[in-house]
C-alpha positions as CSV (number, residue, x, y, z in Angstrom):
1,M,-36.5,-5.3,-3.7
2,Q,-36.0,-1.8,-2.3
3,G,-32.7,-0.4,-1.3
4,V,-32.1,2.3,1.2
5,S,-28.8,4.2,1.1
6,T,-27.1,5.3,4.3
7,G,-24.4,7.3,2.6
8,V,-25.1,9.9,5.3
9,L,-26.9,9.5,8.6
10,V,-30.6,10.4,8.1
11,K,-34.0,9.3,9.4
12,P,-35.9,6.7,7.4
13,P,-37.5,8.2,4.3
14,P,-41.2,8.6,3.9
15,A,-43.0,5.5,2.6
16,N,-44.1,7.2,-0.6
17,I,-40.5,7.9,-1.8
18,S,-38.9,5.1,-3.9
19,G,-35.6,3.5,-2.8
20,K,-33.8,4.8,-5.9
21,T,-35.0,8.3,-5.3
22,V,-33.8,8.2,-1.7
23,R,-30.4,7.1,-3.0
24,V,-30.0,10.0,-5.4
25,L,-31.0,12.5,-2.7
26,L,-28.5,11.1,-0.2
27,Y,-25.7,11.1,-2.8
28,L,-26.4,14.8,-3.5
29,M,-26.5,15.5,0.3
30,F,-23.2,13.7,0.7
31,I,-21.4,15.5,-2.0
32,M,-22.9,18.9,-1.2
33,G,-21.9,18.5,2.5
34,S,-18.4,17.1,1.9
35,S,-17.5,19.5,-1.0
36,L,-16.9,22.2,1.6
37,I,-14.6,20.1,3.7
38,M,-11.0,19.6,3.0
39,A,-9.8,16.0,2.4
40,G,-9.3,14.5,5.8
41,E,-6.3,12.6,7.2
42,F,-6.8,8.8,7.1
43,E,-6.6,7.0,10.4
44,A,-6.9,3.3,11.3
45,G,-6.9,1.1,14.4
46,F,-6.9,-2.7,14.6
47,S,-7.6,-5.2,17.4
48,K,-8.5,-8.8,17.7
49,V,-10.2,-10.9,20.4
50,A,-10.2,-14.7,20.7
51,I,-13.6,-16.4,20.1
52,T,-12.3,-20.0,20.4
53,P,-14.8,-22.4,22.0
54,V,-13.7,-23.9,25.3
55,A,-12.1,-27.3,24.8
56,H,-13.8,-30.3,26.5
57,K,-16.6,-28.1,27.6
58,D,-18.5,-26.2,24.9
59,V,-20.8,-28.0,22.5
60,V,-20.9,-27.1,18.8
61,D,-23.0,-28.3,15.8
62,T,-21.0,-30.5,13.4
63,L,-22.0,-30.4,9.8
64,Q,-23.4,-33.9,9.6
65,S,-23.3,-35.6,13.0
66,G,-25.2,-33.1,15.2
67,P,-24.0,-31.5,18.5
68,K,-20.6,-32.6,19.9
69,T,-18.3,-31.4,22.7
70,V,-15.2,-29.7,21.5
71,G,-12.1,-31.7,21.9
72,D,-8.5,-30.3,21.5
73,I,-8.2,-27.0,19.7
74,S,-6.2,-27.2,16.5
75,D,-5.6,-23.5,16.4
76,P,-7.4,-20.4,17.9
77,I,-10.1,-18.4,16.1
78,Y,-10.6,-14.7,16.4
79,A,-12.8,-11.7,15.9
80,R,-10.7,-9.0,14.1
81,A,-11.8,-5.4,14.0
82,L,-10.4,-2.6,11.8
83,I,-11.6,1.0,12.2
84,L,-11.0,3.5,9.4
85,S,-11.6,7.2,9.5
86,D,-11.2,10.1,7.1
87,G,-11.9,12.7,9.7
88,L,-15.5,12.9,8.7
89,S,-16.7,9.3,8.4
90,R,-15.9,6.1,10.3
91,I,-16.0,2.6,8.8
92,A,-15.8,-0.6,10.8
93,F,-14.6,-3.9,9.3
94,I,-15.1,-7.0,11.5
95,S,-13.9,-10.4,10.3
96,L,-14.9,-13.6,12.3
97,D,-13.2,-16.9,11.9
98,L,-16.6,-18.7,11.7
99,M,-18.3,-21.0,9.3
100,F,-21.9,-19.7,9.6
101,I,-24.2,-17.3,11.4
102,P,-28.0,-17.8,11.0
103,S,-29.7,-15.1,9.0
104,M,-31.8,-13.6,11.8
105,V,-28.9,-13.7,14.2
106,Y,-26.8,-11.8,11.7
107,A,-29.6,-9.2,11.5
108,E,-29.7,-8.9,15.3
109,L,-26.0,-8.6,15.6
110,L,-25.9,-5.8,13.0
111,E,-28.8,-4.0,14.6
112,G,-27.1,-4.1,18.0
113,L,-23.8,-2.9,16.6
114,R,-25.5,0.0,14.8
115,E,-27.4,1.1,17.9
116,Q,-24.3,1.1,20.0
117,S,-22.0,2.8,17.6
118,S,-21.7,5.9,15.5
119,F,-20.2,4.2,12.4
120,N,-21.3,5.4,9.0
121,Q,-20.8,1.9,7.6
122,I,-20.2,-1.6,9.1
123,F,-18.9,-4.7,7.3
124,L,-19.5,-7.7,9.5
125,S,-17.9,-10.7,7.7
126,I,-17.3,-14.4,8.3
127,T,-14.2,-16.0,6.8
128,H,-16.4,-19.1,6.3
129,S,-13.9,-21.5,7.9
130,H,-15.7,-24.8,8.1
131,S,-13.8,-25.4,11.3
132,G,-14.9,-22.2,13.0
133,Y,-17.7,-22.6,15.6
134,V,-19.6,-20.5,18.1
135,G,-19.3,-22.3,21.4
136,N,-22.8,-23.4,22.7
137,N,-24.3,-21.2,20.0
138,N,-23.8,-18.3,22.4
139,Y,-24.2,-15.3,20.1
140,G,-24.7,-12.9,23.0
141,A,-21.2,-13.7,24.2
142,L,-20.0,-13.3,20.6
143,K,-21.5,-9.9,20.3
144,G,-19.8,-8.8,23.5
145,K,-16.4,-9.9,22.1
146,I,-17.1,-8.1,18.8
147,V,-17.9,-4.9,20.7
148,S,-14.6,-5.3,22.8
149,A,-12.6,-5.7,19.6
150,I,-14.2,-2.6,18.0
151,E,-13.7,-0.5,21.1
152,A,-10.0,-1.5,21.4
153,A,-9.5,-0.8,17.7
154,G,-11.1,2.6,18.0
155,A,-8.8,3.5,20.9
156,K,-5.7,2.8,18.7
157,L,-6.4,5.1,15.8
158,Q,-3.3,6.5,14.1
159,A,-2.4,8.2,10.8
160,V,-2.1,5.8,7.9
161,K,-1.7,5.8,4.2
162,I,-3.6,3.4,2.0
163,G,-2.6,1.6,-1.2
164,A,-3.7,-1.5,-3.1
165,S,-2.9,-4.0,-5.8
166,E,-3.5,-7.5,-6.9
167,G,-1.6,-10.7,-7.7
168,T,-2.5,-14.3,-8.5
169,L,-2.1,-17.6,-6.7
170,D,-3.0,-20.9,-8.4
171,E,-4.5,-22.6,-5.4
172,A,-8.2,-22.7,-6.3
173,Y,-10.4,-24.5,-8.7
174,N,-14.0,-24.7,-9.8
175,R,-15.5,-27.7,-7.9
176,I,-18.5,-28.2,-10.3
177,V,-17.4,-30.3,-13.4
178,R,-19.7,-30.0,-16.4
179,H,-19.7,-33.0,-18.8
180,T,-20.5,-32.9,-22.5
181,D,-23.9,-34.6,-21.9
182,D,-24.8,-31.6,-19.7
183,S,-24.6,-33.6,-16.5
184,V,-22.5,-32.3,-13.6
185,E,-20.1,-33.9,-11.1
186,M,-18.9,-32.5,-7.8
187,L,-15.1,-32.5,-7.5
188,W,-14.9,-31.9,-3.7
189,T,-11.2,-32.2,-3.4
190,N,-8.5,-31.9,-6.1
191,P,-5.0,-32.6,-4.8
192,A,-4.0,-33.8,-8.3
193,R,-5.0,-30.4,-9.7
194,K,-7.2,-31.7,-12.5
195,P,-8.0,-28.9,-14.9
196,N,-11.6,-27.6,-14.9
197,R,-13.2,-24.3,-16.0
198,S,-11.1,-21.3,-15.0
199,V,-11.7,-19.3,-11.9
200,D,-10.6,-15.9,-10.5
201,Q,-7.4,-16.7,-8.6
202,S,-6.5,-13.1,-7.9
203,V,-5.2,-12.1,-4.5
204,G,-6.3,-8.6,-3.6
205,V,-4.5,-6.6,-1.0
206,I,-5.3,-3.3,0.6
207,N,-2.2,-2.2,2.5
208,L,-2.5,0.2,5.4
209,Q,0.9,1.7,6.4
210,K,1.8,3.7,9.3
211,I,3.4,7.0,8.5
212,N,6.9,5.5,9.1
213,G,6.3,3.0,6.3
214,E,5.6,-0.1,8.5
215,T,2.5,-2.1,7.7
216,L,-0.3,-1.8,10.3
217,V,-2.7,-4.2,8.6
218,N,-3.3,-5.9,5.3
219,I,-6.9,-6.5,4.1
220,V,-6.5,-9.7,2.0
221,N,-9.2,-10.8,-0.4
222,Y,-9.1,-14.4,-2.0
223,S,-11.8,-16.6,-3.4
224,A,-11.5,-20.2,-2.2
225,H,-13.7,-22.0,0.4
226,P,-11.7,-22.4,3.7
227,V,-12.4,-26.1,3.9
228,V,-8.9,-27.7,4.1
229,T,-9.4,-28.6,7.7
230,M,-13.1,-29.4,7.4
231,D,-14.4,-32.5,9.0
232,L,-18.1,-33.3,8.5
233,N,-18.5,-35.6,11.4
234,N,-16.0,-34.4,14.1
235,V,-15.1,-31.2,15.7
236,V,-12.0,-29.6,14.3
237,V,-11.6,-26.0,15.5
238,S,-9.4,-24.1,13.2
239,A,-9.2,-20.8,11.3
240,D,-8.1,-22.8,8.3
241,Y,-5.8,-21.1,5.8
242,P,-6.9,-17.5,6.5
243,G,-5.6,-18.0,10.1
244,Q,-2.3,-19.4,8.9
245,L,-2.0,-16.5,6.4
246,A,-2.4,-14.0,9.3
247,N,0.2,-16.0,11.4
248,S,2.7,-16.1,8.6
249,L,2.5,-12.4,7.8
250,K,2.7,-11.5,11.4
251,Q,5.8,-13.7,11.9
252,Q,7.5,-12.0,9.0
253,G,6.9,-8.6,10.3
254,E,4.2,-7.7,7.8
255,G,1.6,-6.4,10.4
256,E,-1.9,-7.7,11.1
257,T,-4.3,-9.3,8.7
258,L,-8.0,-8.9,8.1
259,F,-9.1,-11.7,5.6
260,V,-12.3,-11.2,3.6
261,L,-13.5,-14.1,1.4
262,G,-14.5,-13.3,-2.1
263,A,-16.9,-14.9,-4.5
264,A,-16.1,-18.5,-3.5
265,G,-19.5,-20.1,-3.9
266,D,-18.3,-22.7,-6.4
267,V,-14.5,-22.6,-5.7
268,N,-12.4,-24.8,-3.4
269,P,-8.7,-24.9,-2.6
270,Y,-7.0,-27.9,-4.2
271,D,-6.4,-29.6,-0.8
272,A,-10.0,-29.2,0.4
273,D,-11.3,-31.8,2.8
274,T,-7.9,-33.3,3.5
275,K,-7.7,-36.3,6.0
276,P,-6.5,-37.0,8.6
277,T,-6.6,-33.9,10.7
278,A,-2.8,-33.7,11.2
279,L,-2.3,-33.7,7.4
280,S,-5.2,-31.1,6.9
281,L,-3.5,-28.8,9.3
282,E,-0.2,-29.2,7.5
283,K,-1.9,-28.4,4.2
284,S,-3.8,-25.4,5.5
285,N,-0.5,-24.1,6.9
286,Q,1.2,-24.5,3.5
287,L,-1.6,-22.7,1.7
288,G,-1.5,-19.9,4.3
289,E,2.2,-19.5,3.8
290,R,1.9,-19.5,0.0
291,L,-0.7,-16.8,0.2
292,A,1.4,-14.8,2.6
293,A,4.3,-14.9,0.2
294,E,2.1,-13.6,-2.6
295,V,0.8,-10.8,-0.3
296,I,4.3,-9.7,0.5
297,E,5.2,-9.5,-3.2
298,I,2.1,-7.5,-3.9
299,V,2.8,-5.0,-1.1
300,R,6.3,-4.5,-2.4
301,G,4.9,-3.5,-5.7
302,I,2.4,-0.9,-4.4
303,N,3.7,2.6,-5.2
304,N,0.6,4.7,-5.1
305,Y,-0.6,5.5,-1.5
306,Q,-3.0,8.1,-0.3
307,A,-2.8,9.6,3.2
308,H,-5.8,12.1,2.8
309,G,-9.2,12.0,1.2
310,N,-12.9,11.4,1.8
311,F,-14.7,8.1,1.8
312,S,-18.0,7.7,-0.1
313,F,-20.3,4.8,0.6
314,D,-23.7,3.3,0.0
315,N,-25.9,0.8,1.9
316,L,-28.7,-1.1,0.2
317,R,-31.0,-3.3,2.3
318,Y,-33.4,-5.9,1.1
319,V,-36.0,-8.2,2.5
320,L,-36.1,-11.3,0.3
321,P,-38.9,-14.0,0.3
322,V,-37.6,-17.4,1.2
323,I,-38.5,-20.0,-1.4
324,F,-36.8,-23.0,0.2
325,E,-39.2,-25.6,1.6
326,P,-39.5,-26.4,4.4
327,S,-38.5,-23.2,6.2
328,D,-39.4,-21.7,9.5
329,I,-39.1,-18.1,8.2
330,D,-40.9,-16.3,5.3
331,A,-38.2,-13.8,4.4
332,V,-34.5,-13.0,5.1
333,P,-32.7,-9.6,5.3
334,A,-29.7,-8.9,3.1
335,E,-27.4,-6.0,2.3
336,I,-25.1,-4.6,-0.3
337,N,-22.5,-2.2,0.9
338,T,-20.3,-0.3,-1.5
339,L,-17.3,1.8,-0.3
340,I,-14.8,4.0,-2.2
341,L,-11.8,4.3,0.0
342,T,-9.5,6.3,-2.2
343,D,-9.4,7.4,-5.8
344,N,-8.5,3.9,-6.9
345,I,-9.7,1.5,-4.2
346,A,-13.3,0.3,-3.8
347,L,-15.1,-2.6,-2.1
348,A,-18.5,-4.2,-2.6
349,S,-19.9,-6.6,-0.1
350,F,-22.8,-9.1,-0.3
351,S,-24.7,-11.3,2.1
352,G,-24.3,-14.7,0.4
353,E,-22.1,-17.3,-1.2
354,F,-21.9,-15.8,-4.6
355,F,-20.5,-17.9,-7.5
356,N,-17.1,-16.9,-8.8
357,E,-18.2,-15.4,-12.0
358,F,-20.0,-12.6,-10.1
359,G,-16.8,-11.5,-8.5
360,E,-15.1,-11.3,-11.9
361,R,-18.0,-9.2,-13.2
362,I,-17.8,-6.7,-10.4
363,K,-14.1,-6.2,-11.0
364,L,-14.5,-5.8,-14.8
365,Q,-17.5,-3.4,-14.6
366,S,-16.5,-1.2,-11.7
367,P,-15.1,2.2,-12.6
368,I,-12.5,1.9,-9.8
369,N,-9.2,0.4,-10.7
370,H,-8.8,-1.8,-7.6
371,T,-12.2,-3.2,-6.7
372,F,-12.7,-6.0,-4.2
373,F,-15.6,-8.4,-3.9
374,L,-16.6,-9.3,-0.3
375,G,-18.9,-12.2,0.2
376,Y,-20.4,-13.6,3.4
377,T,-21.0,-10.1,4.8
378,N,-23.9,-8.6,6.7
379,G,-26.2,-11.5,6.2
380,S,-26.7,-15.2,5.3
381,L,-28.5,-15.9,2.1
382,G,-26.9,-19.2,1.2
383,Y,-25.7,-19.9,-2.3
384,M,-26.0,-17.3,-5.1
385,P,-25.4,-19.0,-8.4
386,T,-25.4,-17.4,-11.9
387,L,-28.5,-18.1,-14.0
388,E,-26.2,-20.2,-16.3
389,A,-25.0,-22.3,-13.4
390,V,-28.6,-23.0,-12.4
391,Q,-29.2,-24.4,-15.9
392,F,-26.5,-27.1,-15.2
393,G,-27.1,-27.6,-11.5
394,G,-24.6,-29.1,-9.0
395,Y,-24.2,-28.2,-5.3
396,G,-25.2,-24.6,-4.7
397,A,-26.8,-24.3,-8.1
398,T,-29.8,-26.6,-7.8
399,A,-32.9,-24.4,-8.0
400,G,-34.9,-26.5,-5.5
401,E,-32.2,-26.0,-2.8
402,L,-31.8,-22.3,-3.0
403,W,-33.1,-20.1,-0.2
404,V,-34.1,-17.2,-2.4
405,D,-35.0,-16.6,-6.0
406,N,-32.3,-17.7,-8.4
407,K,-32.3,-14.3,-10.1
408,T,-31.3,-12.5,-6.9
409,G,-27.5,-12.8,-7.5
410,E,-27.8,-11.2,-11.0
411,S,-30.0,-8.4,-9.7
412,Q,-27.8,-7.6,-6.7
413,I,-24.6,-7.5,-8.8
414,N,-26.3,-5.0,-11.1
415,D,-27.3,-2.9,-8.1
416,A,-23.8,-2.9,-6.8
417,I,-22.3,-1.9,-10.1
418,E,-24.8,1.0,-10.4
419,S,-23.9,2.1,-6.9
420,L,-20.2,2.2,-7.6
421,Q,-20.7,4.0,-10.9
422,T,-22.9,6.7,-9.4
423,Q,-20.4,7.3,-6.5
424,Y,-17.6,7.5,-9.0
425,Q,-19.5,10.0,-11.2
426,I,-20.2,12.2,-8.3
427,R,-16.6,12.1,-7.0
428,S,-15.4,12.9,-10.6
429,G,-17.8,15.7,-11.1
430,I,-19.5,13.8,-14.0
431,L,-22.8,13.7,-12.3
432,S,-23.9,17.2,-11.2
433,S,-24.1,17.8,-7.4
434,E,-26.7,20.6,-8.0
435,P,-30.3,19.6,-7.2
436,G,-32.6,19.5,-10.2
437,P,-35.6,21.7,-10.7
């Protein structure tokens, strides 16, 4: 696997230069260039555009029963765009209330957005709501709406200060039960809250405040599959609990919300797959409201904001052989994006459904105090289990069902940790910014 950093905008490197060498060169170029520039003022702009399929007209693919026409809409789904600037660099976050985007379509969307924009880094994420569909699989129309949201957000840039913290919410569980005989059982729903192996139930919040102290937007990070409203055989269009979280925060005067799902590959909310639809919508509302209440408490406890600084960032791109049979493609693209927003806030994004332990590892080994794991971003690799999980099996951890090599997750986590550590060392002056002999 070869990674290529785009910490600064440069032409592709010569073929005879290794990926790691390119990364070091670009880090040096970044720090040498930015060291002469005063810390810039942080600015942000937010916008959202509806991407809801048309009721009684659009056709979508259900999970098990094939194409079906959309019936009534349970609640709308959106493309949300957040643009951040430090006066030198611009970062785009896009969150889509969708279950899935095919790998090659993901790559085409990213390529198109990069060609049309001047962003230094793009995070294109899906919330993975299993009730979020693209009407008629019209990804061209989706791209147009994403561009509209980005342009509208860019036109609303205003000065902000940025802070972050974490809390916890006991609303998620590990859905793979391991028995003493080494067999496994899938616990798809768990309303009785049966205990199982622990999972990371942390709620991460990056709070962007206007200069007057009002919240402009909260980036909220939680690790639990949005599958409360999921229906395998019928069309239920819903943003699931991330949508209800955004609604609840907005109604309480806490600004807009951009939800990014964490390492949720083996984690469900307790009320997953609730039936009938009316009850599932009620349960997703309740989870969204509980999450909103925790977000509000977290924001109240943030006392360290930055209004000025410089972003540092890294982009590693991979082309991974597909091992799943049968498959109509030989390889899939994937990315790791790391970003240090402030002295104590960092993000690392990945292109798959990483198992929960990976998210915990990033947070423990990152040198940045508040580090957030973003899954389902800039690509679709399917499940990324740990090597230990593959030994036991279960849904998402059975080697014969994985799209790419089962060591990929471990390797990419190590790459991300190295990226964060290198950026941190340069920012801290630990790693020399002077070119070597």
